[in-house]
C-alpha positions in Angstrom: 123.8 96.1 136.5 122.8 99.6 137.5 125.7 102.0 138.0 124.8 105.1 140.2 128.0 106.9 139.3 127.1 106.9 135.6 123.5 107.7 136.1 124.3 111.0 137.9 126.0 112.4 134.8 123.3 111.9 132.2 123.0 115.7 131.7 126.7 116.0 130.9 126.4 113.0 128.7 123.8 114.7 126.5 126.1 117.6 126.1 129.1 115.5 125.0 127.2 112.7 123.3 129.6 112.6 120.3 132.8 112.2 122.3 131.2 109.5 124.6 130.0 107.5 121.6 133.5 107.6 120.0 135.1 106.5 123.3 132.6 103.7 123.7 133.5 102.4 120.3 137.2 102.6 121.1 136.7 100.6 124.3 134.8 97.9 122.4 137.7 97.6 119.9 135.5 98.3 116.9 137.0 98.0 113.4 135.9 101.5 112.4 137.9 104.7 112.8 137.4 106.7 116.0 137.7 110.4 116.2 139.3 111.8 119.3 140.5 115.2 120.4 144.0 116.1 119.6 146.4 117.5 122.2 148.9 120.2 121.2 151.5 118.5 123.4 150.9 115.0 122.0 151.8 113.2 118.8 148.7 111.1 118.9 146.5 111.8 115.9 142.8 112.4 116.0 142.2 109.1 114.3 143.6 105.9 115.6 143.3 103.0 113.1 142.0 99.9 114.6 143.7 97.0 113.0 142.5 93.4 113.2 143.0 90.1 111.5 141.4 90.0 108.1 140.3 86.9 106.2 143.1 87.6 103.7 145.7 87.6 106.5 144.3 84.4 108.0 144.5 82.8 104.5 148.2 83.8 104.2 149.2 82.0 107.4 151.1 78.8 106.7 150.1 76.0 109.1 153.3 74.0 108.5 155.5 77.0 109.3 153.5 77.9 112.4 153.8 74.4 113.8 157.5 74.3 113.0 158.5 77.6 114.7 156.1 77.3 117.7 158.6 75.6 120.0 161.3 78.2 119.1 158.9 81.0 119.7 157.9 79.7 123.1 161.7 79.3 124.0 162.3 82.9 122.8 159.4 84.1 125.0 160.8 82.3 128.1 164.3 83.8 127.5 162.8 87.3 127.2 160.9 87.0 130.4 163.9 85.4 132.2 165.9 88.6 131.3 163.1 91.0 132.3 162.2 89.2 135.5 165.2 87.7 137.3 164.7 85.1 139.9 165.9 87.4 142.6 163.3 90.1 143.2 166.0 92.5 144.5 167.7 92.5 141.1 164.5 93.4 139.1 164.6 97.2 139.7 168.2 97.3 138.6 167.4 95.4 135.4 164.4 97.6 134.7 166.5 100.7 135.0 169.4 99.4 132.9 167.3 98.3 130.0 166.4 102.0 129.3 170.1 102.9 129.2 171.3 102.7 125.6 174.6 100.7 125.3 174.3 99.0 128.6 174.7 95.2 129.0 171.1 94.5 129.7 169.9 96.7 126.9 172.1 94.8 124.4 170.9 91.5 125.7 167.3 92.7 125.5 167.7 93.8 121.9 169.3 90.5 121.0 166.5 88.4 122.6 163.8 90.7 121.1 165.1 90.1 117.6 164.8 86.4 118.0 161.3 86.8 119.5 160.0 89.1 116.8 161.5 87.0 114.0 159.5 83.9 115.0 156.4 85.8 115.9 156.0 87.3 112.4 155.0 83.8 111.2 151.8 84.1 113.3 150.6 87.4 111.7 151.3 91.1 112.0 149.5 91.7 115.3 151.4 92.2 118.5 149.3 89.7 120.4 148.4 86.2 119.0 144.7 85.3 119.4 144.4 81.6 120.0 141.1 81.5 118.1 142.6 83.0 115.0 145.6 80.7 115.0 143.4 77.6 115.4 141.2 78.8 112.5 144.3 79.2 110.3 145.8 75.9 111.4 142.7 73.8 110.9 141.2 75.8 108.0 137.8 76.3 109.7 135.5 79.3 109.5 134.5 79.4 113.2 136.2 78.5 116.5 133.1 76.5 117.4 134.2 73.9 114.9 137.4 73.2 116.9 137.0 70.6 119.7 138.9 70.6 123.0 142.0 68.4 123.4 145.5 68.1 124.7 146.8 69.0 121.2 145.5 72.6 121.4 148.3 75.2 121.6 146.3 77.7 123.6 148.6 77.5 126.7 151.7 78.0 124.5 150.2 81.1 122.9 149.2 82.5 126.3 152.9 82.2 127.4 154.0 84.1 124.3 151.4 86.9 124.9 152.5 87.1 128.5 156.1 87.9 127.3 154.7 90.6 125.0 152.7 92.1 127.8 155.8 92.3 130.1 157.8 93.9 127.3 155.1 96.6 126.9 154.8 97.3 130.6 158.5 97.3 131.4 160.2 98.5 128.2 157.8 100.2 125.7 155.8 102.4 128.1 157.6 104.1 131.0 155.3 107.0 131.8 151.6 107.1 130.6 151.6 110.9 130.7 154.3 111.1 128.0 153.4 108.9 125.1 154.0 109.3 121.4 151.7 107.8 118.8 153.6 104.5 118.6 153.8 103.9 122.4 150.1 104.9 122.9 149.1 102.5 120.2 151.1 99.6 121.8 149.5 100.4 125.2 146.0 100.5 123.6 146.5 97.2 121.9 147.5 95.6 125.2 144.2 96.8 126.7 142.2 95.5 123.8 143.8 92.0 123.7 144.3 91.5 127.5 140.9 89.7 128.2 141.1 87.2 125.3 144.8 86.8 124.6 146.3 87.0 128.1 143.7 86.5 130.9 142.6 83.2 129.6 139.3 81.3 130.0 137.2 81.6 133.1 137.1 84.3 135.7 140.3 85.1 137.6 140.7 87.6 140.5 144.3 88.5 139.5 143.3 89.0 135.8 140.4 91.2 136.9 142.7 93.4 139.1 145.3 93.6 136.3 142.5 94.7 133.9 141.4 97.5 136.3 145.0 98.6 136.7 145.4 98.8 132.9 142.2 100.7 132.6 143.3 103.1 135.3 146.6 103.9 133.5 144.8 104.2 130.2 142.5 106.7 131.7 145.4 108.7 133.0 147.0 108.6 129.6 143.9 109.8 127.8 143.2 112.5 130.4 146.7 114.0 129.6 146.3 113.5 125.8 142.9 115.1 125.5 143.1 117.9 128.1 143.7 120.7 125.6 140.7 119.9 123.4 137.9 122.5 123.6 135.3 119.9 124.2 137.4 118.1 126.8 135.3 116.4 129.5 137.3 114.3 132.0 134.1 112.5 133.2 133.3 111.2 129.8 136.9 110.2 129.2 137.0 108.0 132.3 133.6 106.5 131.6 134.5 105.5 128.1 137.5 103.5 129.4 135.6 101.6 132.1 132.0 101.2 130.8 129.9 100.3 127.8 126.2 99.8 127.1 124.9 96.2 126.9 122.1 95.0 124.7 119.5 96.4 127.2 121.0 99.8 127.1 122.5 99.5 130.6 126.0 100.5 131.6 128.2 97.5 132.4 132.0 96.9 132.6 133.7 97.3 129.2 135.0 93.7 129.3 132.0 92.1 131.2 131.7 89.1 128.9 135.4 88.7 128.0 136.5 88.5 131.7 133.5 86.2 132.4 131.9 88.4 135.0 128.6 86.9 134.1 129.8 83.6 135.7 129.9 85.2 139.2 127.1 84.9 141.7 125.0 88.1 142.3 126.8 88.9 145.6 130.2 88.6 144.1 129.2 90.6 141.1 127.8 93.3 143.3 131.1 93.5 145.2 133.1 94.0 142.0 130.6 96.5 140.8 131.1 98.6 143.9 134.9 98.4 143.5 134.7 99.5 139.9 132.4 102.4 140.8 134.7 103.5 143.6 137.7 103.5 141.3 135.9 105.5 138.6 134.8 108.0 141.3 138.3 108.4 142.5 139.6 109.2 139.0 136.9 111.7 138.5 137.0 113.4 141.9 139.9 115.8 141.3 138.1 117.3 138.2 134.9 117.8 140.2 136.6 120.1 142.7 135.9 123.7 141.8 139.0 125.0 143.6 141.4 123.0 141.4 142.3 123.9 137.9 142.9 121.3 135.2 146.7 121.2 135.7 146.4 120.6 139.4 143.8 117.8 138.9 146.1 116.1 136.4 149.0 116.3 138.8 147.0 114.8 141.6 145.8 111.9 139.4 149.4 111.2 138.4 150.6 111.1 142.0 147.6 109.0 143.3 147.8 106.4 140.5 151.5 105.8 139.7 152.7 103.6 136.9 154.5 101.3 139.3 151.2 100.0 140.6 150.4 98.5 137.2 154.0 97.1 137.0 153.6 95.3 140.3 150.1 93.9 139.4 151.4 92.7 136.0 154.3 90.9 137.7 151.9 89.1 140.1 149.7 88.1 137.2 152.7 86.8 135.2 154.0 84.6 138.0 150.5 83.2 138.6 149.7 82.6 135.0 153.2 81.1 134.2 152.8 78.6 137.0 149.4 77.5 135.9 150.4 77.3 132.2 153.6 75.3 132.9 151.5 72.9 135.0 149.0 72.4 132.2 151.7 72.0 129.5 153.5 69.4 131.7 150.2 67.6 132.2 149.8 67.4 128.4 153.2 65.9 128.0 155.4 68.9 127.5 155.9 71.4 124.7 157.3 68.8 122.2 154.3 66.5 122.9 151.8 69.3 122.4 153.5 70.4 119.1 153.6 66.8 117.8 149.9 66.2 118.6 149.1 69.5 117.0 151.0 68.5 113.9 149.1 65.2 113.7 145.8 67.0 114.1 146.6 69.5 111.4 147.6 66.6 109.1 144.5 64.6 109.9 142.2 67.5 109.3 143.9 68.2 106.0 143.3 64.6 104.8 139.7 64.8 105.9 139.2 68.1 104.1 140.8 66.7 100.9 138.7 63.5 101.1 135.5 65.6 101.5 136.5 67.7 98.4 137.1 64.5 96.4 133.7 63.1 97.4 132.0 66.3 96.5 133.7 66.4 93.1 132.8 62.8 92.4 129.2 63.5 93.2 128.9 66.4 90.7 127.3 65.8 87.3 129.6 65.3 84.4 130.4 68.4 82.3 129.4 69.1 78.7 130.8 66.4 76.4 133.2 67.4 73.8 131.8 68.3 70.4 133.6 65.5 68.6 132.3 62.8 70.8 128.9 64.2 70.7 128.9 64.1 66.9 130.1 60.5 66.8 127.4 59.5 69.2 124.8 61.3 67.1 126.1 59.6 63.9 125.9 56.1 65.5 122.3 56.8 66.7 121.3 58.0 63.2 122.9 54.8 61.6 120.9 52.6 64.0 117.7 54.5 63.4 118.1 54.3 59.6 119.0 50.6 59.6 116.0 49.7 61.7 113.7 51.7 59.3 115.3 50.2 56.1 115.8 46.6 57.0 112.2 45.3 57.1 111.0 47.0 53.9 114.0 46.6 51.6 116.1 43.5 51.6 119.7 43.7 50.7 120.1 43.7 46.9 122.7 41.6 45.0 124.2 44.5 43.3 125.5 47.5 45.2 123.5 50.7 44.7 125.0 53.9 43.5 126.8 55.9 46.2 124.9 59.0 47.2 128.1 61.1 47.1 129.0 60.2 43.5 128.4 63.2 41.2 126.6 62.0 38.0 128.8 64.4 35.9 131.9 62.3 36.5 130.3 59.3 34.8 129.5 61.1 31.6 131.7 61.3 28.5 134.5 63.8 28.3 132.6 65.8 25.7 130.7 69.0 26.4 127.6 68.6 28.5 124.3 70.0 27.7 124.1 71.3 31.3 127.5 73.0 31.3 127.5 76.7 30.8 130.2 79.0 29.5 131.4 80.0 32.9 132.0 76.4 34.0 128.9 76.2 36.3 126.9 73.0 36.2 123.5 72.9 37.9 122.8 70.2 40.4 120.7 67.3 39.2 117.0 67.5 39.8 115.2 65.4 42.4 113.5 63.2 39.7 116.8 62.2 38.2 116.5 58.5 37.3 119.9 57.4 38.6 119.6 59.0 42.0 119.0 56.5 44.9 116.3 56.9 47.4 116.8 57.6 51.1 116.6 54.0 52.1 119.1 53.0 49.4 121.5 55.7 50.6 121.2 54.3 54.2 122.1 50.8 53.0 125.0 52.1 50.9 126.4 54.0 53.9 126.2 50.8 56.0 128.0 48.8 53.3 130.8 51.4 53.1 131.2 51.4 56.8 131.4 47.6 57.0 133.9 47.5 54.1 136.1 50.1 55.8 136.1 48.0 59.0 137.0 44.8 57.1 139.9 46.6 55.4 141.2 47.8 58.8 141.1 44.3 60.1 143.0 42.9 57.1 145.7 45.6 57.5 146.0 44.7 61.2 146.5 41.0 60.3 149.0 41.7 57.6 152.6 41.5 58.6 154.3 44.8 59.0 156.9 45.4 56.3 160.4 46.6 57.0 163.3 48.0 55.0 165.2 44.7 55.2 162.5 42.6 53.4 163.3 41.6 49.8 160.9 43.2 47.3 159.7 41.8 44.1 160.6 43.8 41.0 163.0 46.1 42.9 166.5 46.8 41.5 169.6 48.5 42.9 170.4 52.0 41.6 174.1 52.3 40.9 175.7 55.5 42.2 179.5 56.1 42.1 181.9 58.9 41.4 182.3 57.9 37.7 178.7 58.5 37.1 178.9 62.1 38.2 178.8 64.6 35.2 181.4 67.2 34.8 180.4 70.8 35.7 180.6 72.0 32.1 178.6 69.2 30.6 175.0 69.5 29.7 172.7 66.6 29.2 169.0 65.9 28.7 167.0 68.0 31.1 165.0 65.9 33.3 161.3 66.6 33.6 161.5 66.3 37.3 163.6 69.1 38.9 165.9 68.1 41.7 168.3 70.0 43.9 171.8 68.7 44.4 173.1 68.4 47.9 176.7 69.2 46.8 178.2 72.6 46.1 178.7 73.7 42.5 176.7 74.8 39.5 173.1 73.8 39.0 170.9 74.2 36.0 168.0 76.6 36.0 164.7 74.7 35.4 162.6 75.2 32.4 159.6 77.4 32.3 157.3 74.4 32.4 155.1 74.6 35.5 154.7 71.9 38.1 151.1 71.2 37.2 150.2 68.6 34.6 147.4 68.9 32.1 144.0 67.4 32.8 144.5 64.5 30.3 147.6 63.3 32.0 145.8 63.2 35.3 143.0 61.1 33.6 145.6 58.7 32.2 147.5 58.3 35.5 147.4 55.0 37.4 144.2 54.9 39.4 144.8 52.1 41.8 148.4 52.9 42.8 148.3 54.3 46.4 151.6 53.1 47.9 152.3 53.2 51.6 155.5 54.8 52.9 157.5 51.6 52.8 156.2 50.6 49.3 157.1 54.0 47.9 160.7 53.6 49.2 161.2 50.0 48.2 159.7 50.1 44.7 161.1 52.7 42.3 158.6 53.1 39.4 160.5 55.9 37.6 162.3 55.3 34.3 166.0 55.9 34.9 167.4 54.4 31.7 168.3 57.8 30.2 170.1 58.9 33.4 172.1 55.6 33.5 173.2 56.0 29.9 174.3 59.5 30.6 176.4 58.5 33.6 178.1 55.6 31.7 179.0 57.9 28.8 180.5 60.6 31.0 184.3 60.6 31.3 185.9 60.3 34.7 186.6 63.7 36.1 190.2 64.8 36.5 191.6 65.6 39.9 192.6 69.0 38.7 189.4 70.7 38.0 189.4 73.4 35.3 188.5 76.9 36.4 184.9 77.7 36.5 183.8 80.0 33.6 180.5 81.5 32.8 178.7 79.6 30.0 175.7 80.4 27.9 173.5 77.5 28.9 171.9 79.2 31.8 174.3 77.7 34.4 174.4 79.6 37.7 177.3 79.5 40.1 175.9 78.8 43.5 177.8 77.9 46.6 176.2 76.7 49.9 177.3 78.3 53.1 180.2 76.6 54.7 181.2 74.7 51.5 184.5 76.4 51.2 187.5 75.5 53.3 188.3 77.9 56.1 191.3 80.1 55.4 194.4 78.8 57.2 195.3 82.3 58.4 193.0 82.7 61.5 192.7 86.0 63.3 194.8 85.8 66.5 193.4 86.7 69.9 194.3 90.1 71.2 195.5 88.6 74.5 196.7 85.1 73.8 198.0 84.7 77.4 201.3 83.4 78.7 202.9 80.7 76.6 205.6 78.3 77.8 208.8 79.5 76.1 211.1 77.1 74.4 214.1 76.1 76.4 217.2 78.0 75.5 219.8 76.2 73.5 222.6 74.6 75.4 225.8 76.6 75.5 228.8 75.3 73.7 231.8 75.3 76.1 234.1 75.9 73.1 232.1 78.9 71.8 233.3 81.2 74.5 231.4 83.2 77.1 227.8 84.3 76.6 227.4 87.8 75.2 226.3 90.3 77.9 223.1 91.3 75.9 221.8 87.7 76.2 222.3 87.3 79.9 219.0 88.8 81.0 217.0 87.3 78.1 218.1 83.8 79.1 217.3 84.6 82.8 213.8 85.7 81.9 213.1 82.5 79.9 214.4 80.3 82.7 212.4 82.1 85.4 209.2 81.8 83.3 209.7 78.1 82.8 210.3 77.7 86.5 207.2 79.6 87.4 205.0 77.6 85.1 206.4 74.3 86.3 206.0 75.3 89.9 202.4 76.4 89.4 201.5 73.1 87.7 203.0 71.1 90.6 201.3 73.2 93.3 199.1 70.9 95.5 195.4 71.5 95.3 194.0 73.5 98.1 190.9 72.0 99.8 188.6 74.4 101.6 187.1 73.1 104.8 183.7 74.7 105.5 183.0 76.1 108.9 180.6 73.9 111.0 177.8 75.2 113.2 179.8 74.2 116.2 182.8 76.3 115.1 180.5 79.3 114.4 178.8 79.1 117.7 182.2 78.8 119.5 183.3 82.0 117.7 180.2 83.9 118.9 180.6 82.7 122.5 184.4 83.4 122.6 184.1 87.0 121.3 181.1 87.6 123.5 183.1 86.5 126.6 186.6 87.8 125.9 186.0 90.6 123.4 185.2 93.4 125.9 188.4 95.3 125.4 188.9 94.4 121.8 189.5 91.1 120.0 192.8 89.4 119.7 192.4 86.6 117.2 195.6 84.9 118.3 194.3 84.8 121.9 191.0 83.3 120.7 192.9 80.0 120.0 194.1 79.9 123.6 190.7 80.7 125.1 189.2 78.1 122.9 191.4 75.4 124.3 190.7 76.6 127.9 187.0 76.6 127.2 186.5 73.3 125.4 189.6 71.3 126.5 191.9 69.2 124.3 192.6 70.8 121.0 189.6 73.1 121.2 186.8 73.5 118.6 188.9 75.9 116.4 192.0 73.6 116.2 191.8 73.5 112.4 191.7 77.3 112.1 194.6 79.8 112.1 194.4 83.3 113.6 194.1 84.6 110.0 191.2 82.2 109.3 189.4 83.4 112.5 189.9 87.0 111.6 188.3 86.6 108.1 185.5 84.5 109.5 184.7 87.1 112.2 184.4 89.8 109.5 182.1 87.7 107.4 179.9 86.8 110.4 179.6 90.4 111.4 178.7 91.4 107.9 176.0 88.6 107.8 174.6 89.9 111.1 174.3 93.5 109.8 172.9 92.5 106.4 170.3 90.3 108.1 169.4 93.4 110.2 169.9 91.3 113.4 171.3 92.9 116.5 175.0 92.1 117.0 175.9 89.8 119.9 177.7 91.3 122.8 181.3 92.6 122.0 180.9 92.0 118.3 180.9 95.7 117.7 184.7 95.5 118.1 185.1 93.5 114.9 186.5 95.8 112.2 185.1 95.4 108.7 187.2 96.2 105.6 186.2 98.8 103.1 184.6 96.4 100.6 182.3 95.0 103.3 181.3 98.5 104.5 180.5 99.5 100.9 178.3 96.4 100.5 176.4 97.2 103.7 175.9 100.8 102.5 174.6 99.5 99.1 171.8 97.7 101.0 170.6 100.9 102.6 172.1 100.3 106.0 173.7 103.2 107.8 176.8 101.7 109.3 179.7 103.8 110.6 183.0 102.4 111.9 185.8 104.0 113.9 189.4 104.0 112.8 191.5 101.0 113.6 193.9 101.4 116.5 197.6 100.4 116.1 198.4 97.0 117.5 196.7 93.7 117.4 193.5 94.8 119.0 190.4 95.9 117.0 188.8 99.2 117.7 185.1 99.6 118.3 182.7 100.8 115.7 180.6 103.9 116.1 
């Protein structure tokens, strides 16, 4: 598409090539930083960061949460648009004026509905406008939108309705005058321009969408002309061109959103008509700056008067009404919002199962990992056994006598006398290879097989053997007598046992002798070779000689109940007491604050004893009062707290919103509750005091949750403790003094 208006300015374009390139990148919504001139009268910085969804942010989106809050978000968007665009067109200018007055009714309602709208929209990312392609990628966990098929389950129409509400908020509330924008308002307007073709206009070419896009570009040009006018390299022609045009792949100038608005779908005649309209609009914006008789200030004033902001507002309202009608029809055709959300939930679940099944199949198809070292060694040992057995079997038949085991050291079979091979340092050299008694490799293989087979046979016999228990009678076992009479006295000494033992009771014990725990080598040689008892056999059969201990116990006299005092002796006896063995002292340390005790009842007065002394009157009265107080507290009925239901809390919010304009009377709330709901009312179980405390707690919850207070809830007065808690959370809350009477004063 050839554009004559742009072709005429190629000389100026060469002079300001750097600014034009930066503006083109800005119009294309690139992800890089764009350097722009800075105005001395504007808060917009030279660099505007272009934020977009990253892969990390897409990965953080929760599909289950998005599906769950989607109906609530659509409902919040409808409520927001219903407030901004009343059904009666005559009321709209009044509403648009009141929403900019702080403290007005419509401003408070707008803040309340915005809080609900923003709360649910944060679950779809941090961007102001929700891109359907990004949400579908996050819901279905796909890399490209091309992998998503069409269907009635797709939430595109619901997301378009949400973005329409955000657009109307920006046009009617955020931006009032494009010539006076701070950094935040300019960024919000710029994001609307970038996201309009894909997040609001919808698929296919639309005349209303195209006209709205041109109106947005016009106001964005006006805003940039005012922002950049004080820059030394300021060129109004390049500023306007950068908003409306970009270069295509062939290097030709085309509309900045040629593909996104589907201008390529038009026939050549229709495309030419729109091209002429765009060129005429651009020429009209540039004309005041081409007049040599007008200075820059006059040109900017003429632009502001010729292209007012209200033109964009009217065009945005027309687009909203048209798009809302089409979207509601499409949603109704799909079965309604609930049906679309239910189908979306099923599709997300189905895709999740398919993805999990694919991962399982992929994991099953993978080769097994490296085997564990232990299993690898066992497999190698079995392979070696089989290889040796196949080599040894045909050449050497099994002998009648078992060969010598290869692991047996020949030195152990020699006499106990000194060996000719033993040196002074105890080192004995290994036998030579030509030692006569050493078996060959084939004999060692047969010996190994015989050992393995014998070990398996022993395992099978142990498995067949009946499991022994503690209750079975054992042959050769005898009961060991143990009673109090056999206990030796503390002062007695007897034969010292060669096996040291530790008594479990408190009292003296004898220090063991200096003999070590190790036995000489000859005792080890003479020990029983074939005794290897199991755990049960060792417990049931006592092979120790206890005759000396039995005789000592029988000869010991019975200890007296009165034990003599312990004295130090000369036999090496050490006094040792275990922790906790002594009785605790009866005199326990009393608590510092033992609490209130029930006093003993005073003695009955004797009628014949005369009157009570005056000094005892008050003492008896204190005791009687204390007894009465304790008895009354024990007989007090248990209080049962009834939690507040959601219906009661909602009734509280509605009643205070409707009847709290001049202050809140909690006693009157009961009457209004009965009039509103009939019968006993919703709050029939609550007293005026209960309602007062609940109202304070609910207002504190609203403030701590940083949610805008409902209408008339600013009249609820918080106590000092609640205000201190709010201040501790970093919330600046100020409250006016309470007025005298039953009405609550407003907070500041």
